[in-house]
C-alpha positions as CSV (number, residue, x, y, z in Angstrom):
1,X,33.6,-20.1,8.1
2,X,30.0,-20.2,9.5
3,X,28.4,-19.5,12.9
4,X,28.4,-23.2,13.4
5,X,32.2,-23.2,13.4
6,X,32.1,-21.0,16.6
7,X,30.1,-23.0,19.1
8,X,30.2,-20.3,21.8
9,X,28.7,-17.7,19.4
10,X,26.1,-20.2,18.1
11,X,25.1,-21.1,21.6
12,X,24.5,-17.3,22.4
13,X,22.3,-17.0,19.3
14,X,20.3,-20.1,20.3
15,X,19.8,-18.9,23.8
16,X,18.7,-15.5,22.5
17,X,21.6,-13.6,24.1
18,X,22.8,-12.2,20.8
19,X,19.7,-12.9,18.7
20,X,19.2,-9.8,16.6
21,X,15.4,-10.2,16.8
22,X,15.5,-10.4,20.6
23,X,18.1,-7.6,20.9
24,X,15.9,-5.3,18.8
25,X,12.7,-6.5,20.5
26,X,11.1,-7.3,17.2
27,X,12.0,-8.3,13.7
28,X,12.3,-5.9,10.7
29,X,9.5,-5.1,8.3
30,X,6.5,-6.0,10.5
31,X,3.4,-6.0,8.5
32,X,0.9,-7.4,11.1
33,X,1.3,-8.1,14.8
34,X,-0.6,-11.0,16.2
35,X,-0.7,-12.2,19.8
36,X,2.0,-14.8,19.4
37,X,3.7,-13.9,16.1
38,X,4.9,-11.0,13.9
39,X,4.1,-11.2,10.2
40,X,7.0,-9.6,8.3
41,X,7.1,-8.6,4.6
42,X,9.8,-6.4,3.1
43,X,9.7,-4.5,-0.2
44,X,12.2,-7.0,-1.7
45,X,11.1,-10.7,-1.6
46,X,11.7,-14.0,-3.4
47,X,8.1,-14.1,-4.5
48,X,5.3,-11.4,-4.6
49,X,3.2,-13.0,-1.8
50,X,6.1,-14.1,0.4
51,X,5.8,-13.4,4.1
52,X,7.8,-14.6,7.2
53,X,5.9,-15.5,10.3
54,X,8.2,-14.9,13.4
55,X,7.5,-16.3,16.9
56,X,7.4,-13.7,19.7
57,X,8.9,-16.3,21.9
58,X,12.6,-17.1,21.4
59,X,13.1,-20.7,20.6
60,X,15.2,-22.4,17.9
61,X,12.7,-25.2,17.2
62,X,8.9,-25.3,17.2
63,X,8.9,-28.3,19.7
64,X,10.7,-26.0,22.2
65,X,7.5,-23.9,22.6
66,X,5.2,-25.0,25.4
67,X,2.2,-26.9,24.1
68,X,-0.1,-23.9,24.1
69,X,2.6,-21.9,22.3
70,X,3.0,-24.5,19.7
71,X,-0.7,-24.5,19.0
72,X,-0.9,-20.7,18.9
73,X,2.1,-20.5,16.5
74,X,0.6,-23.0,14.0
75,X,-2.9,-21.6,14.3
76,X,-1.7,-18.1,13.5
77,X,0.6,-19.4,10.7
78,X,-2.3,-21.2,9.1
79,X,-4.6,-18.2,9.4
80,X,-2.0,-16.1,7.6
81,X,-1.5,-18.9,5.0
82,X,-5.3,-19.0,4.3
83,X,-5.5,-15.2,4.1
84,X,-2.7,-15.0,1.5
85,X,-4.0,-18.0,-0.4
86,X,-7.5,-16.5,-0.6
87,X,-5.9,-13.3,-1.9
88,X,-3.5,-14.7,-4.4
89,X,-5.0,-18.1,-5.3
90,X,-1.6,-19.9,-5.6
91,X,-1.2,-23.3,-7.2
92,X,0.7,-24.6,-4.1
93,X,2.1,-23.1,-0.9
94,X,5.5,-23.9,0.4
95,X,6.4,-23.6,4.1
96,X,10.0,-23.6,5.3
97,X,11.6,-23.4,8.7
98,X,15.4,-23.2,8.8
99,X,17.0,-21.1,11.5
100,X,20.5,-21.8,10.2
101,X,21.5,-18.2,10.4
102,X,19.1,-16.8,13.1
103,X,17.9,-19.6,15.4
104,X,14.8,-17.7,16.3
105,X,11.7,-19.6,15.2
106,X,10.4,-18.2,12.0
107,X,8.4,-19.8,9.1
108,X,8.9,-18.7,5.5
109,X,5.7,-18.7,3.5
110,X,6.0,-19.0,-0.3
111,X,2.8,-18.9,-2.3
112,X,3.8,-20.6,-5.6
113,X,2.2,-19.3,-8.8
114,X,2.1,-20.7,-12.3
115,X,5.3,-19.5,-14.1
116,X,7.2,-18.4,-11.0
117,X,11.0,-18.4,-11.4
118,X,11.4,-21.5,-9.2
119,X,9.0,-23.9,-11.0
120,X,10.3,-27.4,-10.8
121,X,12.7,-26.7,-7.9
122,X,13.2,-25.1,-4.5
123,X,13.1,-21.4,-3.7
124,X,16.5,-19.8,-4.4
125,X,16.5,-16.2,-3.4
126,X,19.7,-15.6,-5.3
127,X,17.9,-16.7,-8.5
128,X,15.1,-14.0,-8.5
129,X,13.8,-11.2,-6.4
130,X,10.6,-9.1,-6.6
131,X,10.1,-5.5,-5.6
132,X,6.7,-4.9,-4.0
133,X,5.0,-1.6,-3.9
134,X,3.4,-0.1,-0.7
135,X,0.0,-1.0,-2.3
136,X,1.1,-4.7,-2.8
137,X,2.1,-4.9,0.9
138,X,-1.1,-3.2,2.0
139,X,-3.2,-5.7,0.1
140,X,-1.4,-8.6,1.9
141,X,-1.8,-6.8,5.2
142,X,-5.5,-6.2,4.7
143,X,-6.1,-9.8,3.7
144,X,-4.4,-11.0,6.9
145,X,-6.2,-8.6,9.1
146,X,-9.6,-9.7,7.7
147,X,-9.0,-13.3,8.7
148,X,-7.3,-13.0,12.1
């Protein structure tokens, strides 16, 4: 059984009534706070440079943001992407927006490196996990703060 099997509960999540991000007032593991987004990065991650960019406005889909909010979300996301790309020099960057579990707009940012455990396929967080040190997270934070 999934949340989608309970339309009333799913509707409450989509509206923000029971959204854990909204109820807490912010997401977990905030690394950097920007005007329109929070950049999160926990100790455990599917890739060493992974971050999640979370909208401060509760919407399920990017197109639900007002036009200025859409531009701000993407501009901040791209500044973060550039900062981490400058820091890590990935071969490719993957961007994913799902919201299947928490329908609060957030973008998963995956800098793909040569030899990462997902080469030739999609990111599968059950396949591998990396533990990052406080110094690793500080390097990512500093790189983002320099560009924004």
